[in-house]
C-alpha positions in Angstrom: 133.4 177.3 36.7 135.0 175.5 33.8 133.6 177.5 31.0 137.2 178.3 29.9 137.4 174.7 28.6 134.2 174.7 26.6 135.7 175.7 23.2 138.6 173.2 23.1 138.6 170.7 20.3 138.9 166.9 20.9 137.6 167.3 24.4 134.5 166.0 26.1 133.3 167.5 29.4 130.8 165.9 31.8 129.6 166.1 35.3 131.6 163.9 37.7 129.8 160.7 38.6 130.6 158.6 41.7 133.0 156.5 39.7 135.4 159.5 39.4 135.0 160.5 43.0 135.8 157.4 45.0 138.6 154.9 45.4 138.5 151.1 45.9 138.9 151.2 49.7 136.2 153.8 50.3 138.4 156.0 52.5 138.1 159.2 50.4 135.1 160.9 48.9 136.4 163.2 46.2 135.3 166.5 44.7 135.5 167.6 41.1 134.6 170.5 38.9 134.2 168.5 35.7 135.5 165.4 34.0 137.6 166.4 31.0 138.2 163.6 28.5 140.8 164.6 25.8 141.1 162.5 22.7 144.6 163.8 21.7 147.8 164.9 23.4 147.2 168.4 22.0 143.9 168.5 23.9 145.6 167.4 27.1 148.1 170.3 26.5 145.3 172.8 26.0 143.5 171.7 29.2 146.7 172.0 31.3 147.6 175.4 29.7 144.3 176.9 30.6 144.1 175.3 34.1 147.6 176.5 34.9 146.8 180.0 33.8 143.9 180.1 36.2 145.4 178.1 39.1 142.8 175.3 38.7 143.9 172.0 40.1 144.1 168.9 37.8 143.8 165.3 38.9 144.9 162.8 36.2 142.6 159.8 36.2 143.3 156.4 34.7 141.3 153.5 35.8 140.6 154.7 39.4 142.2 151.5 40.8 144.9 153.2 43.0 144.9 152.2 46.7 146.3 155.3 48.3 143.9 158.0 47.3 146.0 159.5 44.5 143.0 159.8 42.2 140.7 161.7 44.4 140.7 165.1 46.3 138.6 165.8 49.3 139.8 169.3 50.0 139.9 171.0 46.6 137.6 171.2 43.6 139.7 170.1 40.6 139.3 169.2 36.9 139.4 165.4 36.7 141.5 164.7 33.6 140.4 161.3 32.4 142.7 159.5 29.9 140.0 157.0 28.8 139.8 158.4 25.2 143.6 158.3 24.7 143.3 154.6 24.0 145.1 154.0 20.7 147.9 151.6 19.9 150.3 153.8 18.0 152.9 151.2 17.0 153.9 147.6 17.5 157.4 146.7 16.4 158.2 143.1 17.3 161.5 143.4 15.6 162.4 146.0 18.2 160.5 144.2 20.9 158.4 147.3 21.6 154.8 148.4 21.8 153.8 152.0 21.8 150.4 152.8 23.4 148.5 155.7 24.7 147.9 156.2 28.4 144.2 155.1 28.2 145.0 151.6 27.0 144.4 149.1 29.8 147.1 146.8 31.0 145.2 143.8 29.8 144.8 145.4 26.3 148.6 146.0 26.2 149.2 142.4 27.1 146.8 141.2 24.4 148.5 143.4 21.8 151.8 141.9 22.7 150.4 138.4 22.4 149.2 139.1 18.8 152.9 139.3 17.7 154.0 136.4 19.9 155.5 138.6 22.6 154.9 139.1 26.3 154.3 142.3 28.2 155.0 140.8 31.6 153.6 143.4 34.0 150.7 141.8 35.8 148.5 143.1 38.6 145.1 142.1 39.9 143.4 145.2 38.4 144.9 144.8 35.0 141.5 144.7 33.3 140.7 148.3 34.4 144.1 149.8 35.3 145.4 152.0 32.4 148.9 152.4 31.3 149.1 156.0 32.3 148.2 155.2 35.9 150.3 152.1 35.9 153.3 154.2 35.0 152.4 157.2 37.2 152.4 154.9 40.2 155.3 152.7 39.0 153.2 149.6 39.6 154.9 146.3 40.6 152.8 143.1 40.6 153.6 139.5 40.6 156.4 139.4 38.1 158.8 142.0 39.5 161.2 139.3 40.6 162.1 138.5 37.0 161.0 141.5 34.9 161.2 144.5 37.3 158.7 147.3 38.1 156.8 149.3 35.6 159.7 151.7 35.1 162.0 148.8 34.0 159.6 148.0 31.1 159.5 151.5 29.6 161.9 152.8 26.9 160.3 156.2 26.2 157.3 158.3 27.1 155.2 161.2 25.9 153.9 163.6 28.6 152.5 167.0 29.1 153.9 169.3 31.8 151.8 171.6 34.0 152.2 174.6 31.7 151.1 172.6 28.6 154.6 171.8 27.3 154.6 168.5 25.4 157.6 166.2 26.1 157.8 163.8 23.2 160.4 161.1 23.8 159.0 157.9 22.5 162.2 156.6 21.0 162.6 152.8 21.0 166.2 152.9 22.3 167.9 150.9 24.9 170.7 153.4 25.1 170.1 157.2 25.0 172.5 159.1 27.2 171.4 162.7 26.4 170.9 164.4 29.7 168.3 164.1 32.4 166.1 161.1 32.0 162.6 162.7 32.3 161.1 159.3 31.7 162.1 158.1 35.1 161.3 161.4 36.7 157.7 161.2 35.5 157.2 157.5 36.1 156.3 157.1 39.8 155.5 160.8 40.2 151.8 160.1 40.7 150.7 162.8 38.3 152.3 165.6 40.4 154.7 166.8 37.7 152.7 166.2 34.5 150.5 163.8 32.6 151.9 160.7 30.9 150.0 160.4 27.6 151.8 157.6 25.8 154.7 155.1 26.3 157.0 152.8 24.4 156.9 149.5 26.3 159.5 146.7 26.3 158.2 143.3 25.1 159.7 140.0 26.1 159.8 136.5 24.5 157.0 134.2 25.5 158.5 131.4 27.5 158.5 128.1 25.7 157.5 126.3 28.8 155.8 127.5 32.0 155.3 125.7 35.3 153.3 126.7 38.3 153.1 125.1 41.8 151.4 125.8 45.1 153.6 124.6 47.9 153.4 124.2 51.7 156.4 125.6 53.7 157.0 125.6 57.4 157.6 129.4 57.8 158.6 132.6 56.1 162.2 131.7 56.7 161.7 128.4 55.1 160.1 130.2 52.1 163.2 132.3 51.7 165.4 129.2 51.9 163.3 127.6 49.2 163.6 130.7 47.0 167.4 130.7 47.4 167.6 127.0 46.6 165.4 127.3 43.5 167.3 130.4 42.2 170.5 128.4 42.5 169.0 125.6 40.5 166.7 127.5 38.0 168.4 130.9 37.7 166.3 133.8 36.5 163.6 131.7 35.1 161.6 132.2 38.3 159.1 134.9 37.5 156.9 134.9 40.6 157.3 133.8 44.2 154.3 134.7 46.3 154.0 134.1 50.0 150.5 133.2 51.3 149.3 132.9 54.8 146.4 130.6 55.9 144.4 133.6 57.1 144.0 134.7 53.5 142.6 131.3 52.5 140.3 131.3 55.5 138.8 134.6 54.3 138.3 133.1 50.9 136.5 130.1 52.4 134.2 132.5 54.2 133.4 134.7 51.2 134.0 132.4 48.2 133.0 128.9 49.5 133.2 127.4 46.0 136.9 128.2 45.7 138.8 125.1 46.7 141.9 125.0 48.9 144.6 123.7 46.6 146.4 121.5 49.2 145.1 118.5 51.2 147.0 119.8 54.2 146.1 123.1 55.7 149.5 124.7 56.4 150.0 128.1 58.0 152.3 129.2 55.2 152.3 128.6 51.5 154.2 129.7 48.4 152.9 130.1 44.8 155.8 129.9 42.5 155.9 130.2 38.7 158.8 129.7 36.2 159.1 130.3 32.5 161.9 129.3 30.2 163.1 127.4 27.2 162.3 123.8 26.4 163.4 121.6 29.3 162.7 124.2 32.0 159.6 122.3 33.1 161.6 119.2 33.8 164.2 121.3 35.6 161.4 122.7 37.8 160.2 119.2 38.7 163.7 118.2 39.6 164.0 121.3 41.8 160.8 120.4 43.5 162.0 116.9 44.2 165.2 118.4 45.7 163.1 120.7 47.9 161.1 117.8 49.3 164.3 115.9 50.0 165.7 118.9 51.8 162.5 119.3 53.8 162.0 122.8 52.4 158.5 121.7 51.1 156.0 119.5 52.8 153.1 119.4 50.3 152.7 120.5 46.8 150.3 120.9 43.8 151.9 121.2 40.4 149.6 122.6 37.7 149.1 120.1 34.9 147.2 122.4 32.5 146.5 126.1 31.8 143.2 125.7 33.5 144.9 124.4 36.7 147.5 127.1 36.5 144.8 129.8 36.3 142.9 128.2 39.2 146.0 128.6 41.4 146.5 132.2 40.3 142.8 132.9 40.9 143.4 132.0 44.6 146.2 134.5 44.9 144.4 137.2 43.0 141.2 136.8 44.9 142.9 137.3 48.3 142.6 141.1 48.1 138.9 140.8 47.4 138.5 138.5 50.4 140.3 141.1 52.5 138.0 143.8 51.2 134.9 141.9 52.1 136.2 141.1 55.5 137.1 144.8 56.1 140.5 145.7 57.4 141.4 147.8 60.4 144.6 148.9 58.6 146.3 147.8 55.4 150.0 148.2 54.7 152.2 147.8 51.6 155.8 147.5 52.9 159.1 146.2 51.7 162.2 145.2 53.6 165.5 143.5 52.6 164.8 139.8 51.9 166.9 138.6 54.8 164.8 140.6 57.3 161.4 139.5 56.1 160.9 136.8 58.9 162.0 139.4 61.5 159.5 141.9 60.2 156.7 139.4 60.3 157.5 138.5 63.9 158.1 142.0 65.2 155.1 143.5 63.4 152.9 140.8 64.9 154.1 141.6 68.4 153.5 145.3 67.8 150.0 144.9 66.4 148.8 142.6 69.2 150.1 144.9 71.8 147.5 147.4 70.5 144.8 145.0 69.4 145.3 141.6 71.0 142.4 139.9 69.2 143.1 141.2 65.7 143.7 138.8 62.8 146.7 139.4 60.5 146.8 138.4 56.9 150.4 138.7 55.6 150.9 137.9 52.0 152.6 139.2 48.9 155.6 139.3 46.6 158.2 137.8 49.0 160.5 137.2 46.1 161.2 141.0 45.8 160.7 141.8 49.5 157.2 143.3 49.2 154.5 142.2 51.7 150.9 143.3 52.0 150.5 143.2 55.8 146.8 143.7 56.7 145.1 143.7 60.1 141.5 142.7 60.6 138.9 142.6 63.4 138.4 139.5 65.5 135.6 137.1 64.4 132.2 138.6 65.3 133.6 142.2 65.6 133.6 145.1 63.0 136.4 147.3 61.9 134.4 150.2 63.5 135.2 148.7 66.9 138.9 149.4 66.3 138.5 152.9 64.8 140.6 154.4 67.6 143.4 151.9 67.1 143.8 152.3 63.3 146.4 155.1 63.4 148.3 153.3 66.2 148.4 150.0 64.2 149.6 151.8 61.0 152.3 153.7 62.8 153.5 150.5 64.6 153.8 148.5 61.4 155.5 151.3 59.6 158.0 151.8 62.5 159.0 148.2 62.3 159.5 148.4 58.5 161.6 151.6 58.9 163.7 150.1 61.7 164.6 147.2 59.4 165.8 149.5 56.6 162.5 149.0 54.7 159.9 151.2 52.9 156.4 152.1 54.0 155.3 152.0 50.4 156.6 149.3 48.2 154.4 149.4 45.1 151.1 151.4 45.8 152.7 154.8 46.0 152.1 157.7 48.5 149.0 159.3 47.1 147.1 161.2 49.8 147.0 158.3 52.3 150.7 158.2 53.1 151.8 161.9 52.9 152.4 161.9 56.6 154.4 158.7 56.4 156.6 160.2 53.7 157.3 163.2 55.9 158.1 161.0 58.9 160.0 158.2 57.4 161.4 159.7 54.1 165.0 160.9 53.8 165.1 164.7 54.5 167.4 165.3 51.6 165.2 163.4 49.2 162.1 165.4 50.4 164.0 168.7 49.8 164.9 167.6 46.3 161.4 166.4 45.5 159.9 169.7 46.6 162.4 171.6 44.5 161.6 169.5 41.4 157.8 170.0 42.0 158.3 173.8 42.4 160.3 174.0 39.2 157.9 171.9 37.0 154.7 172.9 38.6 155.2 176.3 40.3 151.4 177.0 40.5 150.8 173.6 42.2 148.0 172.5 39.9 149.1 168.9 39.3 147.3 166.5 41.5 147.3 168.9 44.5 147.5 167.0 47.9 149.2 163.9 46.5 152.8 163.2 47.7 153.1 166.6 49.4 151.3 168.3 52.3 150.0 171.9 52.0 153.3 173.6 52.9 154.9 175.9 50.3 156.9 174.0 47.8 159.7 176.5 47.2 
């Protein structure tokens, strides 16, 4: 069925293996006609041109790490367009503080390239070893450093992309200011491959902090965590790069599945914060002074301050292993929400009441990037029970949690995107005017609906 692609240069075709037909949470089992691996942007354009002419769907595939089913289709056989061979570093310009890479470069590889010229590419997520730049930008990934450096879109100066009809958009200028009409960069970033395929990007690089400090702290409550954040921001300014809220339930899961991983604190508090700062010389001393003030103000009751890179990494390993502990436990329902900072404690309280009204014995692991208002709010079976025991409650739990987030002026998708998992949520909770505009843009740029069909939109006509 894909013979029309056989004669294209710089293109490898193969039968889809399981790696291309599944996603990390195992909720979708995908379908695919073939895996197309172009090695050049011209090959990407040729694939899209021919698929568009025949109405064949195309699913852009990066590292397959997305958590909302954006990389798989259960209902339509599509060409899986893998960006793995578009993996070159095109340019590194430390004088301009930019790095231009193709979409198949992994996030970890981009970070390493920046380090070679004594610069920092600060975007950091748990899957950075396998997540590729194309997918990272298509989903506008967030991660642990959003508080200081912003989301993925804030770290991109220009992109190269191919639209549904094969048109190549080449806009890789390394400019901070370019006011020349519509900003297609920001239209395509976060579009989850529904408008075109990002093939390369010019990324912003940052100075490597002269000093970096990391601490694991015990706090009384989420409200206390926010008070601590405000106090530290007042003392340390924008040097705070990460401020992660962690609940004891997450560490209990780690103790169950990774018994060799030590709890960092002598106490066993219900709520903890992992905070990291980076700045000029003297910032480490300023951080220690801020910690002393936090103890005096009773904002912190226990603390571990990393004394080496190894200790720092051990603290971060705890935070980055929590999602794996969750996966091994098996969630009833997982949520990626954001609310205004001031309403985070209210969300946690109200969501807990709503969940336990449906599943009284469920366990809740609430953790995440509290510094930017993003929580991963996950619900798990009681000890000794399986998630299958709650299969009839999953939809109710998800709706209840999302209703609380929406009622507090929040979002039901903070950083993971919509994909296929949350299409119904977007229809229910999204602004009607925004949905109309999105459909109009989709219809204009992809009138045949070939780009990642089923992601972001339901099956209704786009026009």
